[in-house]
C-alpha positions as CSV (number, residue, x, y, z in Angstrom):
1,M,11.6,5.3,4.1
2,P,8.7,3.0,4.4
3,Q,5.3,4.6,5.7
4,P,3.3,3.4,8.3
5,Y,0.2,2.6,5.9
6,D,2.9,0.3,3.6
7,S,2.1,-2.9,5.2
8,A,-1.7,-2.5,4.7
9,T,-1.1,-1.3,1.0
10,K,1.1,-4.1,0.2
11,F,-1.9,-6.4,0.9
12,L,-4.0,-4.3,-1.4
13,L,-1.5,-4.9,-4.5
14,D,-1.8,-8.8,-3.9
15,N,-4.5,-8.8,-6.8
16,P,-3.5,-7.6,-10.1
17,A,-7.0,-8.2,-11.6
18,D,-8.7,-5.5,-9.5
19,W,-5.7,-3.0,-10.3
20,L,-5.5,-3.3,-14.2
21,P,-9.0,-1.6,-14.9
22,L,-7.7,1.2,-12.4
23,V,-4.5,1.9,-14.4
24,H,-6.5,1.7,-17.8
25,R,-5.6,-1.6,-18.9
26,P,-7.9,-4.6,-20.0
27,V,-8.2,-7.2,-17.3
28,A,-5.9,-10.1,-18.1
29,E,-4.4,-13.1,-16.2
30,A,-1.4,-11.8,-14.2
31,T,1.1,-13.4,-11.7
32,P,3.1,-11.6,-9.1
33,L,6.9,-11.1,-9.4
34,N,9.6,-10.6,-7.0
35,S,9.6,-6.8,-6.5
36,D,13.0,-7.0,-4.5
37,L,15.7,-5.1,-6.9
38,S,18.4,-5.8,-4.1
39,T,21.5,-5.8,-6.5
40,I,21.1,-1.9,-6.0
41,T,19.4,-1.9,-2.8
42,A,15.9,-1.1,-4.4
43,S,12.5,-2.5,-4.1
44,A,9.7,-1.3,-6.1
45,D,6.1,-1.5,-4.6
46,K,4.5,-4.2,-6.7
47,L,5.3,-6.2,-9.9
48,F,2.9,-8.3,-12.0
49,R,3.9,-10.4,-15.4
50,V,0.5,-9.5,-17.1
51,H,-0.3,-12.5,-19.5
52,S,-2.0,-10.6,-22.5
53,E,-0.3,-10.8,-26.2
54,P,2.1,-9.9,-26.0
55,P,3.0,-10.0,-22.5
56,Y,4.5,-7.2,-20.6
57,V,5.2,-6.2,-16.6
58,L,2.8,-4.2,-14.5
59,H,5.0,-1.9,-12.2
60,L,3.0,-0.2,-9.7
61,E,4.1,2.7,-7.3
62,L,1.9,4.2,-4.4
63,Q,2.8,7.5,-3.1
64,S,1.6,9.7,-0.5
65,T,4.6,12.5,-0.5
66,Y,6.5,14.2,-3.1
67,Q,10.3,14.3,-3.9
68,T,11.8,16.2,-6.6
69,R,13.7,12.9,-8.0
70,M,11.0,10.6,-7.6
71,A,10.6,10.3,-11.3
72,E,14.2,9.1,-11.7
73,R,13.8,6.4,-9.1
74,F,10.8,5.2,-11.3
75,M,12.9,5.1,-14.1
76,M,15.7,3.0,-12.2
77,Y,12.8,0.5,-11.2
78,N,11.9,0.4,-14.8
79,V,15.2,-0.3,-16.4
80,L,16.2,-2.8,-13.9
81,I,12.7,-4.7,-14.3
82,H,13.2,-4.7,-17.8
83,Y,16.7,-6.0,-17.8
84,R,15.7,-8.9,-15.2
85,E,12.5,-9.7,-16.8
86,Q,13.1,-9.4,-20.5
87,L,9.8,-7.6,-21.0
88,P,8.3,-4.3,-21.6
89,V,7.6,-2.6,-18.6
90,L,4.4,-0.2,-17.8
91,S,5.3,2.0,-14.8
92,V,2.1,3.6,-12.9
93,V,2.0,5.8,-10.1
94,V,-0.9,6.0,-7.9
95,L,-1.2,9.4,-5.9
96,L,-2.9,9.0,-2.8
97,R,-3.3,12.6,-2.0
98,P,-2.5,16.1,-3.6
99,E,0.5,16.4,-1.5
100,A,2.3,13.7,-3.8
101,D,1.7,15.7,-6.8
102,G,4.5,17.8,-8.2
103,T,6.7,19.0,-11.7
104,C,8.1,15.4,-11.9
105,M,4.6,13.7,-12.1
106,R,3.6,15.7,-15.2
107,E,6.7,15.7,-17.3
108,P,8.6,12.8,-18.9
109,V,12.3,12.3,-17.8
110,R,14.4,13.5,-20.6
111,L,18.2,13.0,-20.2
112,H,20.6,14.8,-22.9
113,L,24.2,15.4,-22.9
114,P,25.6,19.1,-22.7
115,D,25.2,21.1,-25.9
116,E,22.8,18.7,-27.1
117,S,19.1,19.3,-27.5
118,E,17.9,15.7,-28.2
119,S,17.4,13.6,-25.3
120,Y,19.5,10.1,-25.3
121,L,16.8,8.8,-22.8
122,R,13.3,9.6,-22.4
123,F,11.1,7.8,-19.8
124,R,7.3,8.2,-19.6
125,F,5.3,6.7,-16.7
126,E,1.5,7.0,-16.2
127,V,-0.4,8.7,-13.2
128,V,-3.4,8.0,-11.6
129,R,-4.5,10.7,-9.2
130,L,-7.1,9.3,-6.6
131,W,-8.8,12.6,-5.8
132,E,-9.7,13.0,-9.5
133,I,-11.5,9.7,-9.8
134,P,-15.1,9.5,-9.3
135,V,-15.8,7.3,-6.3
136,E,-18.4,5.2,-8.3
137,Q,-15.4,3.7,-10.4
138,I,-13.8,2.5,-7.3
139,L,-16.7,1.2,-5.5
140,S,-17.9,-0.9,-8.5
141,G,-14.4,-1.8,-8.9
142,G,-12.1,-4.7,-7.6
143,I,-12.4,-5.6,-3.8
144,H,-8.9,-5.1,-3.2
145,T,-8.7,-1.3,-4.5
146,L,-12.3,-0.7,-2.5
147,P,-10.1,1.0,0.6
148,L,-9.1,3.8,-2.0
149,A,-12.6,5.0,-2.3
150,P,-12.5,7.8,0.6
151,L,-9.6,9.3,-1.2
152,C,-11.5,9.6,-4.5
153,R,-13.5,12.1,-5.5
154,V,-15.9,12.4,-2.7
155,S,-17.1,15.2,-0.6
156,R,-17.6,14.9,3.2
157,S,-21.0,14.7,3.0
158,E,-21.1,11.6,0.7
159,L,-18.6,9.8,3.0
160,P,-21.0,7.7,5.3
161,S,-22.9,6.4,2.1
162,V,-19.6,5.5,0.5
163,I,-18.5,3.5,3.8
164,E,-21.9,1.9,3.9
165,R,-21.3,0.4,0.5
166,M,-18.0,-0.7,1.2
167,R,-19.3,-2.2,4.2
168,V,-21.8,-4.3,1.9
169,R,-19.6,-5.4,-0.7
170,I,-16.6,-6.4,2.0
171,G,-19.0,-8.3,4.3
172,S,-20.6,-10.2,1.2
173,E,-17.4,-10.8,-0.6
174,V,-14.6,-11.6,1.6
175,S,-14.3,-12.9,5.5
176,G,-12.0,-13.3,8.2
177,N,-8.5,-11.9,7.9
178,A,-9.0,-10.7,4.4
179,E,-12.0,-8.7,6.0
180,H,-9.9,-7.3,8.7
181,L,-7.1,-6.2,6.4
182,L,-9.1,-4.6,3.9
183,W,-11.0,-2.2,6.8
184,T,-7.4,-1.9,8.3
185,A,-6.1,-0.4,5.1
186,T,-9.1,1.8,4.8
187,Y,-8.6,3.2,8.3
188,L,-4.9,3.9,7.5
189,L,-5.5,5.3,4.2
190,M,-8.4,7.7,5.4
191,G,-5.5,9.3,7.7
192,M,-4.0,11.0,4.8
193,R,-7.3,13.0,4.3
194,Y,-9.4,13.0,7.2
195,N,-8.8,13.9,11.0
196,P,-9.6,11.0,13.6
197,E,-12.7,12.2,14.8
198,E,-14.2,11.8,11.4
199,I,-12.6,8.6,10.7
200,E,-14.1,7.2,14.1
201,E,-17.4,8.9,13.3
202,S,-17.4,7.2,9.9
203,L,-16.2,3.7,10.6
204,K,-17.9,3.2,14.0
205,G,-20.9,1.3,12.4
206,V,-18.6,-1.2,10.9
207,R,-18.7,-4.4,13.0
208,A,-15.2,-5.7,11.5
209,M,-13.4,-2.7,12.3
210,R,-13.5,-3.5,16.0
211,E,-10.8,-5.9,15.7
212,S,-8.6,-4.1,12.8
213,I,-8.4,-0.9,14.7
214,T,-7.8,-2.2,18.1
215,Y,-4.2,-1.8,17.7
216,Q,-4.4,1.8,16.7
217,A,-6.8,2.8,19.5
218,I,-4.7,1.3,21.9
219,L,-1.6,3.0,20.5
220,N,-3.1,6.4,20.6
221,E,-4.2,6.1,24.2
222,G,-0.7,4.8,25.2
223,R,0.8,7.8,23.3
224,T,-1.5,10.3,24.7
225,E,-1.3,9.3,28.4
226,G,2.3,7.9,28.1
227,R,1.6,4.3,28.8
228,A,4.0,2.4,27.0
229,E,2.5,-0.9,27.6
230,G,-0.7,0.0,25.8
231,R,1.7,0.9,22.8
232,T,3.5,-2.2,22.7
233,E,0.1,-4.2,22.9
234,G,-1.2,-2.2,19.9
235,E,2.0,-2.7,17.9
236,L,2.3,-6.4,18.8
237,R,-1.6,-6.6,17.6
238,A,-0.7,-4.9,14.4
239,L,2.3,-6.6,13.8
240,L,0.5,-10.1,14.0
241,L,-2.1,-9.1,11.6
242,F,0.0,-8.2,8.9
243,G,2.5,-10.8,9.8
244,K,0.1,-13.6,9.4
245,K,-1.2,-12.6,5.9
246,R,2.5,-12.4,4.6
247,L,4.7,-14.9,6.5
248,G,1.8,-17.5,7.8
249,E,1.2,-18.3,11.4
250,P,3.9,-18.0,13.9
251,S,5.3,-20.9,15.7
252,A,4.6,-21.0,19.5
253,L,8.7,-20.1,19.8
254,V,8.3,-17.1,17.7
255,L,5.4,-15.9,19.6
256,S,6.8,-16.1,22.8
257,E,9.8,-14.1,21.5
258,L,7.3,-11.4,20.1
259,E,5.5,-11.5,23.3
260,G,8.6,-10.9,25.2
261,I,9.2,-7.5,23.4
262,T,8.5,-4.9,26.1
263,T,9.4,-1.7,24.2
264,S,7.8,-0.4,21.1
265,E,10.4,0.6,18.9
266,P,11.4,-3.0,18.0
267,L,7.7,-3.7,17.1
268,E,7.7,-0.6,15.0
269,R,10.6,-1.8,13.1
270,M,9.4,-5.2,12.2
271,I,6.2,-3.6,11.1
272,L,7.8,-1.7,8.2
273,R,9.7,-4.6,7.5
274,I,7.1,-7.3,6.8
275,S,6.7,-6.6,3.4
276,E,10.5,-7.3,2.7
277,V,11.1,-10.5,4.6
278,E,10.3,-14.0,3.8
279,S,9.9,-15.9,7.0
280,W,9.5,-14.7,10.8
281,S,12.8,-15.7,11.7
282,E,14.1,-13.2,9.1
283,L,11.9,-10.3,10.6
284,L,13.1,-11.3,14.1
285,Q,16.4,-10.1,13.3
286,E,15.1,-6.4,13.3
287,K,14.6,-6.6,16.7
């Protein structure tokens, strides 16, 4: 099931050059591939064709929770990707927090027939545990992995300086919607490790956060005090923020239809579906 941070992290996965060093691979030219494995109703997080010699497909999965059969799901993705692309596939799982770690993250998948000790199928994938990575590696890495910094090996006392270095880099390297999306991703991802008070204190000096977290502030206020109007406004702002990045500017007709939604549930469904559709009209079918 999609998680609230999925739309934000999909944006982070748009640039393969930033992710290759994180998964211990040389930087090379890479182009996004279709992540939709719809023949079996499955969709991987992100795929890239890496134009090295020889070429291969990088399959990235970001995980915040643990399930005992996750490794089998990654194997299924790997095999389907290989079948479709006819290239070797490197599957890398990025664990966002310790709660996502477990036995199946540490052992290859081995399938064997009854009464046979030799495996007829063995699948290995690589695991990146963010909390084990020195924060300096992320702070000096690609801009699209920068929002992962607060989840790395960093103490709470170091967090203010980490946020300040992020602010300097993001402010000097990107602007406009990309800047807002990076801070939105940071805000959402920090919720997996820090409480709301810590997040608010850490990010209050970041000017770009004023717009990117407005929908969250309205949403939380509406939930606390039971104001459905505040909830709906916050979710509409979030939907437009992420939707414009993936689907472009909505037409006047689409915008009018979105603004006519008076309850939060349809907007929540559409936010979770942004990364899976190709147009605003397709997204509106989720209402």
